[in-house]
N, C-alpha and C positions, 0 to 999 in steps of 0.2 A: 545823048548821056546814056541814055537806056541801053539803045540798041548796043554803044560799047559794052556795058557791063553784063550784057545778054551775050555778047560775042565770046567776051573773054570768062564768062561762067561757062560755054558751052566748051571751050578750048581748056580748062580747068579741067574740067569734068570727064573730056576725052585723056587728057592727058593721068587723069589717078587712077582711070580705068587703064590704059597704058601699063602702067606700073603695077597696077594688081595683076593682072592676066602674065605678067613679065617673072619669070623666076627670076629669085633675088640669086646676085652674081656667087654671093656667099653659098648658097646652098646646095653645098657637096655632098656624096656620100660617102660615110665611111669607108675609111681606106680598107682593104684592097676590094676596086672593082673593076681589076682585069688582070687579067696573067702578070705574074713577075719574072721577068727575065734575071735567073743567075749567072753572071759570063765569068768560067773556069780559064784563065790565061794556061793551060794545058793542053796538052790531046786529052784525047777520050782514055779512058781504059787506068790512068795513075790515082795514086794514092788521092789528091785533091778532086779530081770526077767521079770519084765512088763516092767520096765523101757528101760533095755537093750534092750528088742524087740520092743517096740515101737520105740528108737530112729535107733535100727537098721536097721529096716526096710528104714524107711526116708533116711540113712545113705547109704543104699544098692544105691538106687536111682541115688545119688549122684556122688558114687564113679564108678558107672556099672558094678559094681561087687557084689554078694551076700554075706551078713554078718551073718554069721551062731554064734547063740547062743548053746554056750556048760556047761551047770549045770555042776559043779565039789563042790557040794558041802562037806563039811566033817570039822574038828578042828576047829570049829570057824572060820571059812573061810579060813585057812591055805593052805590046799589041793590046791584049785584055783588063790591061790595067788601066792603058790610055782610054780607051776607051770608055771606058765606067765613069771616069774622071770626065771625061767629055756630056756626057748624059743630064739628065734634066734630074735634079736633086726632086724626085716624088714619091721616092720608095720602092718604083715600077725596074729598076736595073741596080743591080746588084752586082757586088766581083765577091767572088772566092778567094780573101786573100790571103798570102802564105808570107812566112819570114824573106821569101826571095822576092815576090812581089812589092813589099812594104816597106821594106829593109836593104836588104843585098843588093839588088840590082838597081834601086836609086845611089846607092852608094858609089857603085863599080862604077855606072855608065850614066849616058845623057838620053835619059828614058822618056822626054817630053812630059813629065807630073811630078808633082813635089806631093812624096808621098805623107805627110802630115796637114798642107793645108787645102788640098784638092780632096779629100774624101771626108766622111763622114764613117766612125769605127760604132758599127753597130752591135756586135756580139761576137764573142769569141767561139770557137765551136769545140777545137782537139790540140793536144801535143803529141807528137812522139818525138820520145828523144832516141838517142843515138846509142851504138856501144862500141867502144873501144876493144876491137878486135885483132887476133895476133895470132898469126900462123903456130902451132905447136912448137916448131924447131926453134923459134924466137924466144932467148933466153927470158926477158921481160916479164914477170905472172904481174902484173901490178903497177900504177904508172909512176912510182917513186921510181921502180926499174926503167923504166923508160928514158925518164928525164936524166936517172943515171949516167943512162948507156947515151943519150944526145948530147951531153955535157962532154964526155969523152972522146965521140967521133960529131963535133959541129957539124951540120951540114948533111951529114949522111946517112943518117937513119930514116927511112925514106917511111913514107904511106899513100896509099892509094884513096881515090876521088872520083866523084861522079864527074868533074868536069870542073875547070877554072871559073872560082867565084860561087860554086854550090853547097847548100850549107856543110856537107861532109868536107869539102875542102878547107874552110872557113874554120870548121871546129879543131882541125888543128894546127892552123895559124892562130886561134884564139889561145890553145895549148900552150904554144910556141911561144906565145909571149905573156903570159902569163907565169910560165914556169922558168924564163928568161934561156928558152934553151933554141936552138935551129935544125929545123926537122925541111928534108927533101919533100916538094911535094910531087907529087906522081898522076896529071890527070890522066883517067881515060875517056869514053864516049857511053855514059850511062853509069849506074851503078853494077850493075850487073856483071861487066866486062869486067869491073876493078875487084867487084868481089869473088872472080872466077882467080884473079888473080892471085889473090892476098889465099884464097883454099890450095892453090897448087903450090905456095911459097916462093911465088917471083918477088913479090911485095911482101913485107913482113906487117904492118899495120893498116887499121882501117878504120874510121869513123863508118856505120852504118846503120839505117833505120834497124832496130831489134825486132820489129819481126821478118825483115829479111834474114836477120843475124842469126835468129835464134834455130833453126834447124841445126846449121852446121857448130853453134855452141853445143847444143843438145847431141849431137853426134860426136863430139868430140875433134872435129875438122879445125876445129878455131879456137881458141879461146877468150874470154869477155875478163876485159881485166878492169873495166866500168864503165860505169853510165852515163849519159847527159844530164840526164833531168837535175830537179834540183833535190827531189829524193830518190830511192831504191824504185827500180823497177815491177812491179807482179808479177812481171813474166819471168825474172827474175833476179829474185827474193836476195840471194847471197853475194849479190854483184854488186859490191858500193860505189856510188858516187865519186865523180872527178873533187866534188869537194870534201868529200870523208875522205877521198887519198890526198889531200894536202894544197890541194888548189880552191883557197874560198870565193864563191860568188862566183864560179864556173858553173856556166849553163848554157845549153845550145840541145834547143829542140826544133824537129818541123813543125811551126802550129799554124793553123790554117783559121781562119775568121771572116763574119760578113762584112764587107766595107761598102758603104752607098756614095754616091757625089757630095762634096763639101754642102753644108745645108740644108741636110735633112730635116725639113719639121720633126718636133721634140715629137710631136702626139706620134708620127711614123714611126720614129725613133724608136719611141719606146712601147710602141707593140711590137715592133718585129722583136726585140731583145728580151721582150716577153715569151714572147712564142717560141723561139729560138730554143732560149734555158729551157721552156716546158717540155720540146723537144728532145733536147740532149739528157732529162731525166727520166724519160720513157725506160722501161724496161729493157727493149727488145731493142732499142738504139744504143742504150749503155753496152751490151752485148754484141752486136756488130760491133762497134766502138772497139771494144776489147779483142773482138777480131782478128781486127786492121793494127793491133799494137797501140794504138792510141788509148789515151787518158781525157775522159771530156771536160773540157773547161767553161767556166762561168763565171761571169761579170756582169754589174751595171756597167752602159755606156762610156759613163766618165773615169771609172778604173782602165776595161779595156782602152780607150781613149790615152790614157795616161801608160801604160803597158806597152800599146804601139808607138807611141813617143819615147820611149826607151831601149826598144828594140833600135828605132833609126838612128839613133845617138852612139848606143852599145857597136853597131857593125858600123857604121860611120868612122867609129875610130881603128876598128879592126882593119879595114878595108886601107885606110889610109898608112896606117905603119907595116902594113904588107906591100905597100907600093902598089896598089891594085885599082886606082881611080884611074876610069882614063880621061 
């Protein structure tokens, strides 16, 4: 018995010693402990890419770890978004999400991910309103004129866009639905050729991002009829919103935000939201966003999640009513 007790005692002491020497499984360092990847579902050089690199640099300084931008373009944002949706929910893989990746593309196509249940909305970044521009030869000077002309010529009044299912295409579909009119959509392979044809007078109307439309408006080559944000633009303060023009609730912006895979731990979520918000409040960051024609946006995670859900619902209805769902 004594020998048995001695043997058990030795085993117990050895076990206690092993536990004492082993690191506790829960003792992990504070987030982050390694580089963070920001996936951009667009090619390099566009607005989303520029914003990701600008924010990423500042965010890296605050996190104390590099933020690496990874461009994964293709399938109208689905490739990059799908990659993030399938990643580990540990805060080391983030998505530069947009209205296209999180609302429009999933409403139109089978993208291989669910925009609500497969992501954790982390923080908004910025929004860029569109401007409804018209060639000077077009008689309309405001939204009411456009609606009136469209009602006299159902399905004949045309507007250009960067392509089927793009934000500026659906801005026109939303206007048509809200005003009870029919417009003729003329898709192009990108915003630049679309805008060029409007400037040339081949197509009378287009919803274009204010940053690219502004030089043409200032030079008199295009007339700005309305902006699509919920408030007037600081760059075009004299131009009314579509809401002011009589279509209550009309709002379309190219918005950008950071998303993580679903199930992101709350401490990591709160840390990222706080650091991103701090970055957006930096004077040099606000100056850079202004140069891009963007309005900085900030919200706590719950509020941003509610916004993202509302955008999914909104654009699903627009896509369905326009007969664009695949």
